[in-house]
C-alpha positions, 0 to 999 in steps of 0.5 A: 489503532483499529485494524480491519479487513473489508472486501471492496474497491480500494479506489473508492475507499473513503479514507485520508490515505490510500496506499498504492502497490506501485512499481519502483518506476512510479508511473502506473502499471497494472493491478492496484497501481493501474486502477489508482492512476486511472481513477485518480487522474493525471494529477497523480502521474504528474506528482509521481514524475516529480517525485521520481526525479528526486529518487536515486536512479529515478526509482523507489526502493522496494520497501520504501514509500512516498506520498502524492496527491490523490487526484480524483480519488476520495482520499486526500493522499496516495502513499506509493510503496514498491513491494518485493517480488516473491521468491521461493529461494530468497526470504524477502519478508522483511521488505514486504513488512517494510512496505506497510511500516514505511507507508504507515509512517508516511501517512502518519507524517501527513497527519492522516487518521485513516489509511487503506491498504491493498494486499501488497505483492499478493497480485502479479508479484506472486506473494502467497496470500496467507503469508502476505496477510501475515506480513501485512499485519506484522508490518502495520503492528510494528508502528506506533502512529501518532495520528492514524487511528484506523487501518483498513485492508481493502481487498479484492476477493473473498479468498484474500479477505479470508486470509487477512481476517485470519491474520488479524485474528491470530 
């Protein structure tokens, strides 16, 4: 499996699966989540509502992942994962790694060959970028997929790209 980091707009990624840094309620929000819902259209929201009804308490547990259509995105599917909020007093690294591992397993289960990830939890959830990148690479590398041959980290700024490039080279 090839891993690489690129600067770009996740909603324009030409891949089988785009991973959404969703909130546990699955109904859209800000950042990556809002961009995916806006660009993907109402089909994604409709499927998220149906998925939400099947989840315990109507919420996606942090670190887990579920799939929906990609609506109007170039991708075939969106895999939604709920990342942890960073805490200086509690180590939630395993939950962040699980976001990547769970998402990759779901994508692989769909038969996807290419997957694009954002920097989960590194935006509004406040995760320090250098550590977010290390956790992302560790989470992806913990899985041995059957179908996925490429994982692309599609990042929103040169600073975040540099952190992921460093994590990939380490």
